[in-house]
Each structure stands twice: as structure tokens, then as C-alpha cells.
One Martini backbone bead per residue (centre of mass of N, CA, C, O) as a GRO file, in nm:
protein
  102
    1MET     BB    1   1.039   2.526   1.245
    2GLU     BB    2   1.247   2.367   1.434
    3ASN     BB    3   1.063   2.086   1.420
    4ILE     BB    4   1.062   1.969   1.133
    5ALA     BB    5   1.280   1.748   1.144
    6GLU     BB    6   1.134   1.583   1.368
    7ILE     BB    7   0.866   1.540   1.220
    8ARG     BB    8   0.982   1.399   0.976
    9ALA     BB    9   1.124   1.164   1.126
   10ALA     BB   10   0.868   1.057   1.254
   11GLY     BB   11   0.713   0.998   0.996
   12GLU     BB   12   0.920   0.809   0.868
   13SER     BB   13   0.921   0.601   1.098
   14ALA     BB   14   0.618   0.532   1.085
   15ALA     BB   15   0.621   0.439   0.791
   16ALA     BB   16   0.826   0.208   0.826
   17LYS     BB   17   0.660   0.049   1.028
   18ASN     BB   18   0.410   0.014   0.846
   19LEU     BB   19   0.555  -0.133   0.614
   20ALA     BB   20   0.656  -0.374   0.781
   21ARG     BB   21   0.379  -0.472   0.868
   22LEU     BB   22   0.262  -0.521   0.590
   23GLN     BB   23   0.478  -0.712   0.487
   24ALA     BB   24   0.439  -0.929   0.705
   25ASN     BB   25   0.146  -0.988   0.643
   26LEU     BB   26   0.181  -1.080   0.353
   27GLN     BB   27   0.400  -1.299   0.403
   28GLY     BB   28   0.209  -1.459   0.602
   29GLN     BB   29   0.021  -1.506   0.318
   30GLN     BB   30   0.222  -1.574   0.081
   31ILE     BB   31   0.292  -1.271  -0.019
   32PRO     BB   32   0.484  -1.120  -0.225
   33CYS     BB   33   0.704  -0.839  -0.128
   34GLU     BB   34   0.787  -0.485  -0.174
   35THR     BB   35   0.940  -0.202  -0.030
   36VAL     BB   36   0.910   0.164  -0.073
   37GLN     BB   37   1.075   0.459   0.052
   38LEU     BB   38   0.983   0.791  -0.019
   39ASN     BB   39   1.063   1.136  -0.077
   40GLY     BB   40   0.807   1.354  -0.185
   41ALA     BB   41   0.660   1.344  -0.481
   42PRO     BB   42   0.426   1.103  -0.527
   43ILE     BB   43   0.356   1.095  -0.822
   44LEU     BB   44   0.639   1.070  -0.940
   45HIS     BB   45   0.725   0.818  -0.780
   46ILE     BB   46   0.504   0.623  -0.878
   47VAL     BB   47   0.556   0.646  -1.183
   48ASP     BB   48   0.860   0.573  -1.171
   49GLN     BB   49   0.833   0.291  -1.037
   50ALA     BB   50   0.651   0.167  -1.259
   51MET     BB   51   0.867   0.196  -1.479
   52LYS     BB   52   1.105   0.040  -1.342
   53LEU     BB   53   0.905  -0.227  -1.303
   54ALA     BB   54   0.709  -0.273  -1.529
   55ALA     BB   55   0.416  -0.223  -1.476
   56ASP     BB   56   0.092  -0.333  -1.545
   57TYR     BB   57  -0.014  -0.187  -1.277
   58ILE     BB   58  -0.203   0.038  -1.063
   59VAL     BB   59  -0.291   0.055  -0.718
   60MET     BB   60  -0.551   0.260  -0.574
   61GLY     BB   61  -0.690   0.481  -0.354
   62SER     BB   62  -0.988   0.633  -0.230
   63HIS     BB   63  -1.143   0.879  -0.028
   64GLY     BB   64  -1.407   1.026  -0.155
   65HIS     BB   65  -1.386   1.296  -0.258
   66THR     BB   66  -1.455   1.572  -0.393
   67ALA     BB   67  -1.396   1.764  -0.666
   68LEU     BB   68  -1.340   2.020  -0.505
   69TYR     BB   69  -1.121   1.913  -0.322
   70ASP     BB   70  -0.927   1.821  -0.549
   71LEU     BB   71  -0.896   2.104  -0.666
   72LEU     BB   72  -0.778   2.242  -0.405
   73VAL     BB   73  -0.573   1.996  -0.298
   74GLY     BB   74  -0.567   1.739  -0.453
   75SER     BB   75  -0.464   1.425  -0.633
   76THR     BB   76  -0.284   1.154  -0.653
   77THR     BB   77  -0.449   0.964  -0.816
   78HIS     BB   78  -0.506   1.161  -1.049
   79GLY     BB   79  -0.207   1.213  -1.123
   80VAL     BB   80  -0.141   0.922  -1.193
   81LEU     BB   81  -0.366   0.872  -1.402
   82MET     BB   82  -0.244   1.105  -1.600
   83ARG     BB   83   0.078   0.972  -1.611
   84ALA     BB   84   0.049   0.688  -1.662
   85ALA     BB   85   0.147   0.411  -1.878
   86CYS     BB   86  -0.052   0.250  -1.708
   87PRO     BB   87  -0.286   0.112  -1.555
   88VAL     BB   88  -0.543   0.234  -1.319
   89ILE     BB   89  -0.654   0.124  -1.006
   90ILE     BB   90  -0.952   0.225  -0.828
   91LEU     BB   91  -1.033   0.225  -0.496
   92PRO     BB   92  -1.271   0.250  -0.292
   93PRO     BB   93  -1.397   0.321  -0.019
   94PRO     BB   94  -1.521   0.196   0.240
   95SER     BB   95  -1.810   0.103   0.352
   96LYS     BB   96  -1.999   0.212   0.615
   97LYS     BB   97  -2.191  -0.037   0.625
   98ALA     BB   98  -1.975  -0.261   0.653
   99GLY     BB   99  -1.861  -0.160   0.939
  100ALA     BB  100  -2.148  -0.203   1.092
  101ARG     BB  101  -2.158  -0.539   1.067
  102LYS     BB  102  -1.953  -0.651   1.293
   0.00000   0.00000   0.00000
């Protein structure tokens, strides 16, 4: 338990670096973007940010877990889908066959 603060800080730092990398990649492709890093319940944060930004829609990925997994563990995508005031577009996980063709 004493390392929880260190683990959280490391996770937040890694997330910030990943967001910065993704933002630079998109901006390098002339795609304007803005990143927001929040801590806490992801479903509520995503729905709240969509409302604050008056989003036309939310795009989320799916891990492709089974319904049983989602029932036991929960699903952020499902939670957002049930609470969002705007449409939610769910992208399936990449096809395993597509990755093998490289």
C-alpha cells in the first residue's frame, strides 16, 4: 500500500507522455486536437467532457471482450453508451488477420 502514490504518479506520467505523443502525431498530420487528462471514474469524465464540449458524437474502441467479461468487470464503452447524450461510435478491435498480413 505504501507504493500506491508512486504507482499512481508513474501511471499518470506515462499517460501524459502517451497523450503528448498522440497529439504530436495528429498535429504532424495537420489534424487539430486537444488532449485532456483526468483522474477518476472514466465513464463520468468522458460523458461530462462530451457535454462541456457540446460533442456531436463520441468515438470509443472496444476490446472485444465477451458479455460475461463485461458483466463481471464492467465496460467503460458500455457505460458511456448508456449515459451519453450524443451518439457513441464504437470501433471494434483490429482484426488479428489484418495484423498477420504485414
